[in-house]
C-alpha positions in Angstrom: 15.7 -34.3 0.6 15.9 -34.8 4.0 18.3 -31.5 4.4 16.2 -29.2 3.4 15.7 -25.5 5.0 12.0 -26.4 7.1 10.0 -23.3 7.1 7.4 -23.4 10.5 5.1 -20.5 9.0 4.3 -20.0 5.3 5.1 -17.0 3.3 2.0 -15.3 1.0 2.7 -16.0 -2.5 1.3 -13.9 -4.7 2.0 -15.2 -8.6 1.4 -12.8 -11.9 1.6 -12.1 -14.9 3.0 -12.8 -18.3 7.2 -13.3 -18.3 7.7 -12.6 -14.6 5.0 -15.7 -14.1 7.4 -17.9 -16.0 10.3 -16.2 -14.4 8.4 -16.8 -10.5 7.8 -20.5 -11.5 11.4 -21.3 -12.7 13.1 -19.5 -9.4 11.3 -21.4 -7.0 12.1 -24.6 -9.4 16.0 -23.8 -9.6 16.2 -21.5 -6.9 14.8 -22.6 -3.4 12.9 -25.6 -3.8 16.3 -28.0 -3.7 17.2 -26.4 -0.6 13.9 -25.0 1.2 11.1 -27.2 2.4 8.6 -23.7 0.9 5.7 -23.9 2.3 3.3 -21.1 0.7 0.3 -19.6 1.0 -0.6 -19.0 -2.7 -3.2 -16.5 -4.8 -3.3 -16.3 -8.0 -3.0 -12.7 -9.2 -2.6 -13.4 -12.5 -4.9 -11.0 -14.9 -7.5 -13.9 -16.0 -8.0 -15.0 -12.1 -8.5 -11.4 -10.7 -11.4 -11.1 -13.8 -12.8 -13.9 -13.0 -13.0 -13.3 -8.7 -14.3 -10.0 -9.5 -10.6 -8.8 -8.2 -11.8 -10.6 -4.9 -8.4 -13.0 -4.7 -6.2 -9.3 -4.4 -8.2 -8.9 -1.1 -8.1 -12.1 -0.2 -4.4 -11.8 -0.7 -3.3 -8.5 1.2 -5.6 -9.4 3.9 -3.4 -13.4 4.3 -0.6 -11.0 4.0 -1.5 -8.9 7.2 -2.1 -12.6 9.0 0.7 -13.9 7.7 3.0 -11.4 7.6 4.8 -11.4 5.0 4.3 -12.1 1.3 6.0 -12.5 -1.8 3.9 -10.7 -4.9 4.7 -11.5 -8.8 4.6 -7.9 -11.1 1.1 -7.9 -12.3 -0.4 -6.4 -15.4 -2.7 -3.2 -14.6 -5.3 -3.5 -17.4 -5.7 -0.5 -19.7 -8.3 -0.2 -22.5 -6.3 -2.5 -25.2 -5.9 -5.2 -21.9 -9.5 -5.3 -21.6 -9.9 -6.7 -25.1 -7.1 -8.6 -25.2 -8.4 -10.3 -22.0 -11.5 -10.0 -22.5 -12.0 -8.8 -19.2 -15.3 -7.8 -17.3 -13.6 -4.5 -16.6 -10.6 -2.6 -16.2 -9.8 -3.3 -12.8 -8.1 -1.2 -10.6 -3.7 -1.6 -9.8 -3.5 -4.7 -7.6 -0.2 -3.6 -5.8 -2.5 -0.4 -5.4 -5.1 -2.4 -3.4 -2.6 -4.5 -1.7 -1.1 -1.1 -0.5 -4.8 0.4 0.6 -5.4 -2.7 3.1 -1.4 -2.7 4.0 -1.0 1.0 4.6 2.9 0.6 4.2 5.9 2.1 2.6 7.7 0.8 -0.9 10.9 1.2 0.0 13.1 0.4 -2.9 17.2 -0.1 -2.9 19.5 -0.4 -6.5 20.8 -4.0 -6.6 24.9 -3.0 -7.2 27.3 -5.2 -8.9 30.7 -4.5 -9.7 30.9 -3.9 -13.1 27.8 -1.8 -13.6 28.2 1.9 -13.4 25.0 4.1 -12.7 24.5 6.4 -15.9 24.9 9.2 -13.3 28.4 9.1 -12.4 28.8 10.9 -9.0 26.3 8.6 -7.1 29.0 6.5 -5.4 26.6 4.9 -2.7 22.8 3.6 -3.3 19.9 5.3 -3.3 17.0 4.5 -1.1 13.9 5.6 -2.5 10.7 5.5 0.3 7.5 6.1 -1.9 4.6 6.7 0.3 1.6 3.9 -0.6 -1.4 5.5 -0.2 -4.0 7.9 -1.4 -3.4 10.4 -4.2 -4.2 9.7 -7.3 -4.2 5.8 -7.3 -7.6 6.3 -5.1 -9.0 9.0 -6.9 -12.2 10.2 -7.9 -12.3 11.0 -11.5 -14.7 12.7 -14.2 -15.4 14.2 -17.7 -17.0 17.6 -17.4 -19.7 19.5 -20.3 -18.6 23.0 -21.2 -21.3 24.7 -19.0 -21.3 22.0 -15.8 -19.3 23.3 -12.9 -16.6 21.2 -10.1 -17.7 21.8 -6.1 -15.3 20.1 -3.7 -18.2 19.7 -1.0 -17.2 18.8 2.2 -20.2 16.6 4.6 -20.3 16.3 8.2 -20.7 12.7 9.4 -24.6 13.0 8.6 -24.7 14.1 5.5 -24.9 17.8 6.5 -23.0 20.3 4.4 -19.9 21.7 6.2 -18.3 23.7 3.3 -18.4 23.6 -0.4 -15.9 25.4 -2.5 -16.3 25.9 -6.3 -13.0 23.8 -8.5 -13.9 24.9 -11.8 -16.9 26.8 -13.4 -16.2 24.5 -17.3 -16.8 27.2 -20.7 -15.8 23.9 -22.5 -15.5 20.5 -22.1 -12.8 18.8 -19.7 -12.4 16.6 -16.9 -12.0 16.7 -13.1 -10.4 14.4 -10.6 -10.8 14.3 -6.5 -7.9 13.1 -4.3 -7.1 12.6 -0.8 -5.0 11.5 2.3 -5.2 10.4 5.5 -3.0 12.2 8.5 -3.0 8.5 10.0 -1.3 7.1 6.9 1.1 10.2 6.4 2.2 9.7 9.7 2.5 5.9 9.3 4.7 7.0 6.1 6.9 9.6 8.4 7.5 6.9 11.6 9.0 4.2 8.2 11.0 6.7 7.2 12.5 8.1 10.1 12.8 4.9 11.2 14.7 3.1 7.9 16.9 5.8 8.2 18.1 5.2 11.6 18.3 1.6 11.3 20.5 1.8 7.9 22.4 5.0 9.6 21.2 7.5 6.6 20.1 10.9 6.4 16.6 11.4 5.0 15.2 13.6 2.8 11.7 14.9 2.2 10.0 17.0 -0.9 6.7 18.1 -1.7 5.2 21.2 -3.2 3.9 22.9 -0.6 3.8 26.5 -2.2 1.5 25.3 -4.4 -0.3 22.8 -3.1 -1.0 24.7 0.2 -3.2 22.5 2.3 -2.4 18.7 0.9 1.3 19.0 0.2 1.4 21.1 3.3 -0.1 18.6 5.4 3.1 16.1 4.2 4.8 18.5 5.2 3.9 19.6 8.9 3.5 16.6 9.9 7.3 15.4 9.0 8.5 18.2 11.3 6.4 17.5 13.6 7.1 14.2 14.0 10.8 14.8 13.7 10.9 17.7 16.1 8.8 15.6 19.0 10.6 12.4 18.5 13.4 11.7 16.4 15.3 15.2 16.2 18.2 13.5 19.5 18.5 10.0 18.1 19.5 11.9 14.2 21.9 13.8 15.6 23.0 11.0 17.8 23.4 8.7 14.8 25.3 11.7 13.0 22.6 11.8 10.3 19.8 14.4 9.6 16.8 15.2 8.3 15.7 17.5 5.4 13.0 19.1 3.8 12.7 21.0 0.6 10.4 21.5 -2.4 10.4 18.1 -4.6 12.3 19.9 -7.6 14.9 20.7 -5.3 15.1 17.2 -4.0 15.1 16.0 -7.9 18.3 18.3 -8.4 20.0 17.5 -5.1 19.6 13.8 -6.2 21.3 14.0 -9.6 24.8 16.0 -8.6 24.6 14.3 -5.4 26.9 11.2 -4.5 24.0 8.8 -3.7 24.0 7.7 0.4 20.5 8.5 1.1 16.9 7.7 1.8 14.8 10.3 -0.3 11.1 10.2 0.3 8.3 10.5 -1.8 4.7 11.1 -2.0 3.2 8.2 -3.8 2.6 9.6 -7.4 6.3 11.2 -7.5 7.7 7.8 -5.9 6.3 5.7 -8.6 7.6 7.5 -11.2 11.0 8.9 -9.8 12.2 5.4 -8.5 12.2 4.2 -12.1 14.3 6.9 -13.0 17.0 5.9 -10.3 15.9 2.1 -11.1 17.2 2.9 -14.3 19.9 5.5 -13.5 21.8 2.2 -11.9 21.3 0.4 -15.0 17.9 -1.9 -15.1 14.0 -1.5 -13.8 15.5 -5.3 -13.4 18.3 -4.1 -10.4 15.7 -2.9 -8.0 15.0 -4.2 -4.8 11.4 -3.3 -3.5 9.9 -3.8 -0.4 6.1 -2.6 1.3 6.4 -2.2 5.1 3.4 -1.4 6.9 3.3 0.2 10.3 1.9 -3.2 11.7 5.1 -4.6 10.6 3.6 -6.8 8.0 6.0 -6.8 4.5 5.6 -8.1 1.6 8.2 -7.6 -1.1 8.0 -8.1 -4.8 10.4 -6.9 -8.3 10.1 -3.0 -9.2 9.1 -3.6 -13.0 6.4 -4.8 -15.1 5.6 -8.0 -16.4 8.0 -7.6 -19.5 5.2 -8.4 -22.1 7.5 -8.4 -24.9 9.8 -11.6 -23.7 6.5 -13.2 -23.0 5.3 -12.7 -26.3 8.8 -14.1 -27.8 8.4 -17.1 -25.0 5.0 -17.8 -26.3 6.1 -18.5 -30.0 9.1 -21.0 -28.2 11.5 -18.5 -28.6 14.1 -18.4 -26.3 14.3 -14.8 -24.0 17.0 -13.4 -21.8 15.0 -12.0 -19.2 16.5 -10.2 -16.1 14.9 -11.7 -13.2 17.6 -9.8 -10.2 14.5 -7.9 -8.8 11.9 -11.0 -9.5 15.3 -13.4 -7.1 15.7 -10.2 -4.3 11.6 -10.8 -3.9 11.9 -14.0 -2.9 15.1 -13.8 -1.0 13.8 -10.7 0.7 10.3 -12.6 1.7 12.5 -15.7 2.9 15.5 -13.9 5.2 12.2 -11.8 6.9 10.5 -15.0 7.5 13.5 -16.8 8.9 14.1 -13.6 11.0 10.5 -13.4 12.5 10.5 -17.5 13.2 13.5 -17.8 14.3 14.9 -19.4 11.4 19.0 -18.1 10.8 19.7 -21.0 8.2 16.9 -19.6 6.8 18.1 -16.0 6.3 22.0 -17.5 5.8 20.5 -18.8 2.8 18.7 -16.1 1.4 21.5 -13.6 1.2 23.6 -17.3 -0.3 21.1 -16.4 -3.0 22.6 -13.1 -3.4 25.4 -13.4 -3.9 26.0 -15.6 -5.7 23.6 -13.8 -8.0 25.8 -11.0 -7.8 29.4 -13.5 -8.0 27.4 -14.6 -11.6 27.1 -11.3 -12.9 30.4 -10.2 -11.9 32.2 -13.3 -13.2 30.6 -11.9 -16.4 27.6 -14.1 -16.9 24.1 -12.1 -17.4 21.2 -11.6 -19.2 21.3 -9.5 -22.2 20.0 -5.9 -20.8 23.3 -5.6 -18.5 25.7 -6.8 -21.3 25.7 -3.0 -22.2 26.1 -1.8 -19.2 28.9 -4.2 -18.3 32.3 -2.9 -18.3 35.2 -4.4 -16.0 38.7 -5.2 -16.3 39.7 -8.3 -18.2 36.1 -9.6 -18.2 34.1 -10.1 -21.6 30.8 -10.7 -20.8 28.3 -13.2 -21.9 25.0 -13.2 -22.4 22.4 -16.1 -21.0 19.6 -17.2 -21.5 16.5 -17.0 -19.0 16.9 -19.9 -18.3 20.5 -20.4 -18.1 21.0 -17.7 -16.0 19.1 -19.1 -13.2 21.3 -22.1 -13.7 24.8 -20.4 -13.4 23.0 -18.8 -10.3 22.5 -22.2 -8.6 25.8 -23.4 -9.5 27.5 -21.2 -7.4 25.1 -21.6 -4.3 
């Protein structure tokens, strides 16, 4: 088609696994390629290819994202022991998301996709809760070991020449046990803080951040100090002018406040807290399939993805030739987010407008009563009886409204 929207710079396309890999292909075929002269630099992050390349393909994709500035990623498998056996892997490869986030060193922002007729499980939530997840360090870059009875574990700090600076006992083990070492970087924490403050300012919403500094008096306290220092120095006046605020308190207090809030806040979390709480927030708003996710690096690179997994159960049904009704909304939002950002950066407003049109078509489809099976128990709208659509049917219903 000569009237397709033309792109000047490619997106970095990171393909994935299982049912989301199938949806990925259909989304391009049905919703994007009829309207956009799609340009991508393609990387197959499916588990077989990661195993074949000793996971080099994941690093290559991350560096390509740094080169081109915008990436879109399909959901991928992080293998456990069962997956190693199932896929006959060379080893238990690390999380591809963890590898990408380590290289890009960014913050993951996740926001629910709000649709009329789907009411959050927490009835007081009237506005979106956006969750900002630090995307570096903690257990995702940890070192772990089994320890036998009678052994001892220490934290040993050495200078650049390998000379011991300090040594602290972690535990003398009277019985068998386990030990784990985690780390973080001041630079990464500062980048995380700045990204959160900027997002809050741009979207005019208050920022809440919580950790456990009363227990973790060095590690978590460092997060608290860096956030407070940057806020007081660079953002306090800007926040006051914008009519918003920054609050630090303990993570358990934040959880209690979130549950009884009306929403409309940016909730900043350390890496593990964000991993867990983003799924809780997404589910409480209706479905993991209704949560957008973008990794924003301090260098201005963006990686858009769905916040959920590969939908293994549906994939096994698909392999048997059975129909599935798999929610593709978050994966569509990954594509629309990446296309819109590419349009913004390259000065192609029609590309961004197309992406927004696709999002509007998705919302209109669901609000009119056509949706995948996971949303039907959640949907309540006067005068509308929801209709269950199979995976491909839903995409076709969206396409009819673009």
